[in-house]
C-alpha positions as CSV (number, residue, x, y, z in Angstrom):
1,M,0.1,-0.1,0.2
2,L,1.0,3.2,-0.9
3,K,3.1,5.4,1.8
4,T,2.7,3.2,4.5
5,A,5.9,1.1,4.0
6,R,8.1,4.4,4.3
7,L,5.8,5.8,7.5
8,S,8.1,5.4,9.8
9,A,11.1,6.7,8.5
10,A,9.2,9.6,7.3
11,C,8.2,10.4,10.4
12,A,11.6,10.3,11.9
13,V,12.9,12.5,9.3
14,T,10.0,15.3,10.2
15,M,11.2,14.8,14.1
16,S,14.5,15.1,13.5
17,L,13.7,18.4,11.6
18,G,11.7,20.1,14.4
19,L,8.7,20.0,12.6
20,A,5.0,19.3,13.5
21,G,3.1,16.7,12.6
22,C,3.2,13.3,10.1
23,A,1.4,11.8,8.2
24,A,-1.1,8.9,9.3
25,P,-0.6,5.6,7.5
26,M,-3.5,5.4,5.0
27,E,-6.1,2.7,6.4
28,E,-5.7,-0.8,4.8
29,S,-9.4,-0.4,4.1
30,S,-9.2,2.3,2.1
31,P,-10.2,1.6,-1.9
32,N,-8.1,4.8,-2.7
33,V,-4.4,6.1,-2.9
34,V,-4.2,8.7,-0.1
35,L,-1.6,11.5,-1.0
36,T,-0.6,14.7,1.2
37,F,-0.2,17.8,0.0
38,A,1.8,20.4,1.4
39,D,2.4,24.4,0.4
40,G,2.7,28.0,1.6
41,F,-0.2,29.7,0.4
42,S,-3.3,31.0,2.0
43,E,-6.1,30.8,0.2
44,K,-6.8,34.8,-0.4
45,H,-3.1,34.7,-2.0
46,P,-3.8,35.4,-5.9
47,L,-1.5,32.2,-6.5
48,G,-3.3,30.0,-3.6
49,A,-6.7,30.6,-5.4
50,G,-5.3,30.6,-9.1
51,T,-2.7,27.4,-8.8
52,V,-3.5,25.1,-5.9
53,Q,-7.1,25.7,-5.6
54,P,-7.4,24.5,-9.3
55,F,-5.4,22.4,-9.1
56,L,-6.9,20.4,-5.7
57,K,-10.5,20.8,-7.2
58,Y,-9.7,19.1,-10.3
59,L,-7.9,15.9,-8.3
60,E,-11.2,16.1,-6.6
61,E,-13.2,16.0,-9.1
62,H,-11.6,13.7,-11.0
63,G,-9.6,11.4,-9.6
64,E,-12.2,9.1,-7.4
65,A,-12.7,7.5,-10.4
66,V,-9.0,6.9,-10.7
67,G,-8.8,5.9,-6.8
68,I,-7.1,9.0,-5.8
69,E,-7.7,11.2,-2.6
70,I,-5.9,14.1,-1.0
71,R,-5.1,15.5,1.7
72,R,-4.4,19.1,1.8
73,L,-2.0,19.8,5.3
74,P,-2.6,23.2,6.5
75,P,-0.3,26.1,5.3
76,G,2.7,26.2,7.4
77,T,2.0,23.4,9.5
78,I,4.7,21.0,8.4
79,G,7.2,23.4,8.2
80,S,8.4,25.8,5.8
81,T,8.6,25.6,1.7
82,K,12.5,25.6,2.5
83,D,11.5,22.1,4.2
84,H,9.5,20.7,1.0
85,L,12.2,19.1,-0.8
86,T,13.6,17.2,2.0
87,L,10.0,16.5,3.4
88,M,9.2,15.0,-0.3
89,R,12.4,12.9,-0.7
90,T,11.7,11.1,2.4
91,G,8.2,10.3,2.0
92,V,6.5,12.7,5.1
93,V,4.5,14.4,2.2
94,D,3.9,13.2,-1.2
95,M,3.5,16.7,-3.2
96,G,5.1,20.1,-1.7
97,Q,6.3,23.7,-2.8
98,M,9.4,24.2,-4.3
99,V,11.4,27.7,-4.6
100,P,14.7,27.6,-5.8
101,S,15.5,30.8,-4.9
102,N,15.0,29.4,-0.9
103,Q,16.6,25.7,-2.0
104,P,20.0,27.6,-3.6
105,T,22.2,24.4,-2.9
106,Q,19.7,22.2,-4.4
107,L,18.0,24.1,-6.8
108,P,20.2,26.7,-8.1
109,L,19.9,26.4,-11.9
110,S,16.0,26.3,-11.7
111,A,16.1,30.0,-10.6
112,V,17.4,30.9,-14.3
113,A,14.0,32.6,-15.0
114,D,14.3,34.6,-11.6
115,L,17.5,36.9,-12.8
116,P,16.8,40.7,-13.2
117,G,14.9,41.9,-16.5
118,I,14.9,38.5,-17.7
119,S,11.1,38.8,-18.3
120,D,8.0,40.3,-17.3
121,D,5.6,38.2,-18.8
122,P,4.9,35.3,-16.4
123,C,2.9,33.0,-19.3
124,A,6.0,33.1,-21.3
125,A,8.4,32.6,-18.6
126,L,6.2,29.5,-17.5
127,D,5.8,28.3,-21.0
128,A,9.6,28.5,-21.5
129,L,10.7,26.9,-18.2
130,M,8.3,23.8,-17.9
131,P,9.6,22.1,-20.6
132,M,13.2,22.1,-19.4
133,M,11.9,21.0,-15.6
134,R,9.8,17.4,-17.3
135,E,11.7,14.1,-17.6
136,G,14.6,14.6,-19.8
137,G,14.8,18.0,-19.7
138,I,18.2,19.9,-18.2
139,L,16.6,21.0,-15.4
140,Y,15.2,17.4,-14.2
141,E,18.1,16.1,-15.3
142,E,20.3,17.9,-13.6
143,E,18.9,18.8,-10.2
144,F,15.1,17.3,-10.0
145,K,15.6,13.6,-10.7
146,A,18.8,14.0,-8.3
147,M,16.8,15.5,-5.0
148,G,14.0,12.4,-6.1
149,V,11.3,14.8,-7.1
150,R,9.0,15.2,-10.6
151,P,7.9,18.9,-10.7
152,L,4.1,19.3,-11.5
153,F,4.1,22.7,-12.5
154,T,5.6,25.9,-11.4
155,M,4.6,29.7,-11.9
156,P,7.5,32.5,-12.3
157,I,6.3,34.9,-10.0
158,V,7.4,38.3,-12.0
159,G,7.6,41.8,-11.2
160,Y,9.4,42.6,-8.1
161,E,9.1,46.1,-6.6
162,V,10.7,48.2,-3.9
163,V,7.9,48.6,-0.8
164,T,9.2,51.0,1.9
165,K,7.8,52.9,5.1
166,G,9.2,56.3,6.0
167,K,11.8,56.5,2.8
168,K,10.8,57.2,-0.9
169,V,12.6,55.0,-3.6
170,E,12.9,57.2,-6.8
171,S,16.1,55.7,-8.3
172,A,18.5,53.1,-7.7
173,A,20.7,55.6,-5.4
174,D,17.8,55.4,-3.1
175,L,18.0,51.9,-2.3
176,E,22.1,52.5,-0.9
177,G,22.2,51.8,2.9
178,T,18.6,50.4,3.0
179,L,18.1,47.3,4.8
180,L,15.0,45.2,3.2
181,R,13.4,41.8,3.2
182,S,14.4,39.9,0.5
183,A,13.1,36.1,-0.8
184,G,16.9,35.2,-0.9
185,G,19.0,34.0,-4.1
186,V,19.2,36.3,-7.0
187,S,16.9,38.6,-5.3
188,D,19.9,39.0,-2.5
189,R,22.3,39.5,-5.7
190,V,19.7,42.5,-6.8
191,L,19.7,44.1,-3.4
192,K,23.6,43.8,-2.8
193,H,24.3,45.6,-6.2
194,Y,22.1,48.5,-5.2
195,N,24.5,48.6,-2.2
196,A,21.4,47.5,0.0
197,A,21.5,44.8,2.7
198,P,19.2,41.7,2.1
199,V,17.6,40.6,5.4
200,N,15.9,36.7,5.1
201,I,12.8,37.1,7.1
202,P,10.1,34.4,7.2
203,G,6.6,36.1,5.8
204,S,4.2,35.7,8.7
205,D,7.4,38.0,10.2
206,I,7.5,40.9,7.4
207,Y,4.8,43.5,9.0
208,E,6.2,43.3,12.6
209,A,9.8,44.0,10.7
210,I,8.4,46.8,9.0
211,S,6.7,48.4,11.3
212,R,9.2,48.1,14.0
213,G,11.6,49.7,11.7
214,T,13.5,46.5,11.5
215,V,13.4,46.8,7.6
216,T,13.2,49.8,5.8
217,G,10.8,47.7,3.6
218,A,10.7,45.0,1.1
219,L,11.8,44.0,-2.2
220,M,8.6,41.7,-3.1
221,A,5.9,40.9,-5.7
222,P,3.0,43.5,-5.4
223,L,0.5,40.9,-5.9
224,S,1.6,39.3,-1.7
225,I,1.4,42.7,-0.2
226,P,-2.0,41.5,1.0
227,E,-1.2,38.7,2.1
228,Y,0.9,40.0,5.0
229,G,-1.3,43.1,5.3
230,L,1.7,45.3,4.2
231,Q,-0.6,47.8,2.7
232,D,-1.2,49.1,5.9
233,V,2.2,49.8,7.2
234,V,4.2,51.0,4.4
235,H,4.3,54.4,2.4
236,Y,5.8,54.0,-0.8
237,A,6.1,51.3,-3.6
238,T,7.8,51.6,-7.0
239,D,5.7,51.0,-9.8
240,G,7.5,49.6,-13.1
241,A,10.8,48.9,-11.5
242,N,10.4,45.4,-12.1
243,L,13.6,44.5,-10.6
244,V,13.7,40.5,-10.0
245,N,11.0,37.3,-10.3
246,L,10.5,34.6,-8.2
247,T,10.1,31.1,-9.5
248,S,7.3,28.7,-7.2
249,G,6.4,25.6,-8.1
250,F,4.9,22.1,-7.0
251,G,6.3,18.5,-7.3
252,I,5.6,14.9,-6.2
253,S,7.9,12.3,-5.0
254,I,9.0,10.2,-7.8
255,E,8.8,7.2,-5.7
256,T,5.1,8.5,-5.2
257,W,4.6,8.9,-9.2
258,E,6.0,5.7,-10.0
259,E,3.7,3.8,-7.8
260,L,0.9,5.7,-9.7
261,T,-1.3,3.9,-12.5
262,P,-1.1,5.5,-15.9
263,E,-4.6,6.5,-15.4
264,Q,-3.7,7.9,-12.3
265,Q,-0.8,9.9,-13.4
266,E,-3.0,11.3,-16.4
267,V,-5.4,12.9,-14.0
268,F,-2.3,14.6,-12.0
269,D,-1.4,16.2,-15.5
270,G,-4.3,17.3,-16.0
271,A,-4.8,18.8,-12.5
272,S,-1.2,20.3,-13.1
273,L,-2.0,22.1,-16.7
274,L,-5.0,23.7,-15.5
275,A,-3.0,24.9,-12.5
276,Q,-0.8,26.4,-14.9
277,T,-3.2,28.3,-17.2
278,E,-5.1,29.9,-14.5
279,G,-2.4,30.8,-12.2
280,C,-0.8,32.6,-15.3
281,Q,-4.3,34.5,-15.5
282,A,-4.7,34.5,-12.1
283,Q,-1.2,36.9,-11.8
284,I,-1.9,39.2,-14.7
285,D,-5.3,39.8,-13.3
286,A,-3.8,40.7,-9.6
287,D,-1.1,42.8,-10.8
288,E,-3.7,45.0,-12.9
289,R,-5.8,45.5,-9.7
290,M,-2.9,45.6,-7.2
291,D,-2.0,49.7,-8.0
292,Q,-5.8,50.8,-6.9
293,V,-5.4,48.6,-4.0
294,L,-2.0,50.3,-3.0
295,V,-3.6,53.4,-3.8
296,D,-6.5,52.9,-2.0
297,A,-4.4,52.3,1.2
298,G,-2.7,55.2,1.2
299,V,0.4,53.8,-0.6
300,E,2.2,56.3,-2.7
301,L,3.1,54.9,-5.7
302,T,6.4,56.1,-7.5
303,E,6.0,55.2,-11.4
304,I,9.5,54.3,-12.9
305,T,9.3,54.9,-16.6
306,P,11.0,52.6,-18.8
307,E,13.4,54.9,-20.1
308,Q,13.9,55.1,-16.2
309,R,14.0,51.6,-15.9
310,E,16.8,51.2,-18.1
311,A,19.0,52.9,-15.5
312,W,17.6,50.1,-12.8
313,I,18.4,47.1,-15.3
314,D,21.8,48.6,-16.2
315,R,23.4,48.5,-12.6
316,L,22.0,44.9,-12.4
317,E,23.9,43.4,-15.5
318,P,26.6,42.0,-13.8
319,V,23.9,39.3,-12.0
320,H,23.8,37.4,-15.0
321,E,27.5,37.0,-15.3
322,E,27.6,36.6,-11.4
323,W,25.1,33.8,-11.4
324,L,26.5,31.9,-14.8
325,S,30.3,32.1,-13.4
326,V,29.5,30.8,-9.5
327,L,26.9,27.9,-11.0
328,E,30.0,27.0,-13.4
329,S,33.0,27.0,-10.7
330,R,30.6,24.7,-9.1
331,G,30.5,22.4,-12.3
332,S,26.8,23.2,-13.3
333,P,26.1,23.5,-16.9
334,S,24.5,27.1,-16.1
335,R,25.5,28.7,-19.7
336,E,23.7,25.7,-21.4
337,V,20.6,26.3,-19.0
338,Y,21.1,29.9,-19.8
339,A,21.0,30.0,-23.2
340,E,18.0,27.7,-23.4
341,F,15.8,29.3,-21.3
342,Q,16.4,32.3,-23.5
343,R,16.1,30.7,-26.6
344,R,12.4,29.3,-25.6
345,L,11.5,32.5,-23.6
346,K,12.2,34.5,-27.5
347,E,10.5,31.5,-29.2
348,E,7.3,31.9,-26.4
349,Q,7.4,36.0,-27.0
350,S,7.4,35.7,-30.9
């Protein structure tokens, strides 16, 4: 029976990581395969509503016919997204969230879509990236296969902006000396090139950190601002800087995947395709209404024109070469990944 044999080892890993909770064994009398799903999105987050909910709803509607049941763990109850790769690999959960910037040692190449200025179109970035993550793709073969995880769907979150309390940011020079919450990975490199100090703070602590002045603000996607209530604490936000992206996705343990029947795998593929399609549109829709949400909350938007943005992005040109060189020095095919992503992106945008 799927998962039962791995349960004791899984619980041991859960406890060793200091995490609460352990997936209960499936009842032997159950006619279905019961799979656990972990994520970090609340239902009110645009990508929680736009990707996770359609994915799970599709599985609920089509899974019973092929003997699949999904048990979603409440977000945050079994560790952060940084832990999900380990939790999937060790069988604690079957499916989890993958954020390459949070896992720079395990998934460094998969952050290629995060690089500054590389794309401001979430749909094109998604369509360029996902074939590289599937079986036979370079990212699957170089990273995910070794991690024991098969990507199901991904979603590059594009267009990160600077939000601040007390200090208005109108140019790249205004970032010098600021302390800004960063998602890690490429975002850290971006802030350092502006002579700002990146600070890694859990999402649940961002509001308090900004409110108390621990940090000046944050580099983040506007669509995530309401998730943390930051519109009530920040005074300013750039609009049009589009400094960096953040790739987020979901995967399933390869061991679990290989134990599914072809019919069950087909249902997962259908759910994944729906999540990508709806998630992409959800991101576009959220971005379009976010300016008004911020203005209504009293946040002053600082427009960064396309001409001004060129000056911002010019400062970040070395970030691409740094990313390439550092990974290349570790023996990773970073230039091959970079070239393929650029080629695929160009094809999607043509």
